[in-house]
One Martini backbone bead per residue (centre of mass of N, CA, C, O) as a GRO file, in nm:
protein
  117
    1MET     BB    1   1.406   0.115  -1.646
    2LYS     BB    2   1.296   0.096  -1.352
    3LYS     BB    3   1.158  -0.078  -1.115
    4VAL     BB    4   0.819  -0.170  -1.067
    5ILE     BB    5   0.625  -0.179  -0.763
    6VAL     BB    6   0.325  -0.352  -0.673
    7TYR     BB    7   0.129  -0.320  -0.389
    8GLY     BB    8  -0.116  -0.580  -0.289
    9ILE     BB    9  -0.446  -0.692  -0.382
   10PRO     BB   10  -0.605  -0.860  -0.635
   11ASN     BB   11  -0.921  -0.784  -0.528
   12CYS     BB   12  -0.857  -0.487  -0.550
   13ASP     BB   13  -0.973  -0.220  -0.718
   14THR     BB   14  -0.721  -0.025  -0.710
   15THR     BB   15  -0.518  -0.234  -0.799
   16LYS     BB   16  -0.650  -0.305  -1.067
   17LYS     BB   17  -0.631  -0.023  -1.190
   18ALA     BB   18  -0.325  -0.001  -1.185
   19LEU     BB   19  -0.255  -0.256  -1.348
   20SER     BB   20  -0.417  -0.168  -1.596
   21TRP     BB   21  -0.266   0.092  -1.654
   22PHE     BB   22   0.011  -0.033  -1.701
   23LYS     BB   23  -0.072  -0.219  -1.930
   24LYS     BB   24  -0.192  -0.002  -2.125
   25ASN     BB   25   0.111   0.159  -2.097
   26ALA     BB   26   0.356  -0.041  -2.105
   27VAL     BB   27   0.427  -0.108  -1.792
   28ALA     BB   28   0.645  -0.271  -1.613
   29VAL     BB   29   0.564  -0.499  -1.343
   30GLU     BB   30   0.573  -0.582  -1.004
   31PHE     BB   31   0.391  -0.807  -0.799
   32HIS     BB   32   0.283  -0.766  -0.453
   33ASP     BB   33   0.134  -1.003  -0.248
   34TYR     BB   34   0.033  -0.987   0.072
   35LYS     BB   35  -0.116  -1.267   0.107
   36ILE     BB   36   0.149  -1.426   0.023
   37ALA     BB   37   0.422  -1.240   0.106
   38GLY     BB   38   0.372  -1.007   0.262
   39ILE     BB   39   0.521  -0.789   0.523
   40GLY     BB   40   0.764  -0.579   0.649
   41LYS     BB   41   0.888  -0.369   0.881
   42GLU     BB   42   1.091  -0.215   0.703
   43LYS     BB   43   0.897  -0.131   0.481
   44LEU     BB   44   0.688   0.019   0.655
   45THR     BB   45   0.885   0.219   0.779
   46GLY     BB   46   0.969   0.354   0.513
   47TRP     BB   47   0.688   0.452   0.431
   48ILE     BB   48   0.630   0.619   0.684
   49ASN     BB   49   0.877   0.808   0.655
   50LYS     BB   50   0.770   0.924   0.375
   51ALA     BB   51   0.426   0.946   0.426
   52GLY     BB   52   0.295   0.834   0.672
   53ILE     BB   53   0.064   0.677   0.867
   54ASP     BB   54  -0.205   0.810   0.745
   55ILE     BB   55  -0.140   0.689   0.456
   56VAL     BB   56  -0.072   0.382   0.500
   57MET     BB   57  -0.308   0.368   0.699
   58ASN     BB   58  -0.643   0.236   0.668
   59LYS     BB   59  -0.913   0.377   0.854
   60ARG     BB   60  -1.150   0.330   0.618
   61SER     BB   61  -1.162   0.043   0.637
   62THR     BB   62  -1.321  -0.245   0.701
   63THR     BB   63  -1.108  -0.371   0.880
   64TRP     BB   64  -1.098  -0.142   1.087
   65ARG     BB   65  -1.407  -0.133   1.159
   66GLU     BB   66  -1.398  -0.449   1.259
   67LEU     BB   67  -1.243  -0.372   1.485
   68PRO     BB   68  -1.204  -0.351   1.792
   69VAL     BB   69  -1.186  -0.081   1.990
   70THR     BB   70  -0.962  -0.194   2.172
   71VAL     BB   71  -0.762  -0.222   1.937
   72GLN     BB   72  -0.763   0.064   1.820
   73GLN     BB   73  -0.660   0.198   2.096
   74THR     BB   74  -0.361   0.059   2.076
   75ILE     BB   75  -0.299   0.265   1.831
   76THR     BB   76  -0.041   0.500   1.931
   77GLY     BB   77   0.186   0.390   1.732
   78THR     BB   78   0.400   0.274   1.501
   79ASP     BB   79   0.457  -0.011   1.611
   80ALA     BB   80   0.158  -0.097   1.641
   81ALA     BB   81   0.078  -0.049   1.347
   82ILE     BB   82   0.277  -0.243   1.215
   83LYS     BB   83   0.186  -0.499   1.353
   84LEU     BB   84  -0.107  -0.485   1.244
   85MET     BB   85  -0.031  -0.479   0.934
   86ILE     BB   86   0.106  -0.755   0.933
   87GLU     BB   87  -0.154  -0.910   1.030
   88ASN     BB   88  -0.331  -0.679   0.845
   89THR     BB   89  -0.290  -0.600   0.520
   90SER     BB   90  -0.571  -0.448   0.469
   91LEU     BB   91  -0.460  -0.174   0.619
   92ILE     BB   92  -0.320  -0.110   0.362
   93LYS     BB   93  -0.288   0.102   0.138
   94ARG     BB   94  -0.414   0.101  -0.204
   95PRO     BB   95  -0.165   0.112  -0.372
   96VAL     BB   96   0.184   0.047  -0.369
   97ILE     BB   97   0.436   0.249  -0.537
   98GLU     BB   98   0.755   0.164  -0.659
   99TYR     BB   99   1.000   0.416  -0.780
  100ARG     BB  100   1.281   0.433  -0.721
  101ALA     BB  101   1.248   0.680  -0.462
  102LYS     BB  102   0.946   0.640  -0.492
  103LEU     BB  103   0.597   0.705  -0.366
  104LEU     BB  104   0.280   0.558  -0.430
  105ILE     BB  105  -0.050   0.612  -0.282
  106GLY     BB  106  -0.275   0.499  -0.448
  107TYR     BB  107  -0.510   0.593  -0.691
  108ASP     BB  108  -0.351   0.816  -0.946
  109GLU     BB  109  -0.359   0.898  -1.264
  110GLY     BB  110  -0.203   1.164  -1.271
  111ALA     BB  111   0.054   1.056  -1.131
  112LEU     BB  112   0.113   0.834  -1.336
  113LYS     BB  113   0.146   1.013  -1.584
  114LYS     BB  114   0.372   1.192  -1.471
  115GLU     BB  115   0.575   0.947  -1.413
  116PHE     BB  116   0.527   0.739  -1.694
  117LEU     BB  117   0.471   0.952  -1.963
   0.00000   0.00000   0.00000
């Protein structure tokens, strides 16, 4: 089986659900903690190219809502969004799961079952 990488933050409920699901179903994963390891422009660009900025960047998050409106209004393109997500990794929807050439964003048990069982 190819390596499965779960990107997220350890105290995030949806990331915890995904990691728990993988453990329960005996699927080995590598965990990438944004808070410790950060995230690069190239990785975010690849995710956005595959899934779209509206899927990758979580504008419903507390972090987004707590940003000043003046900062929110500056996010008019992909480059500005990527810069902000690198600075505030909590703006990235979680978890992001990479497997083979696939990308799953957010916790969806049905998608996990379809892909891994």
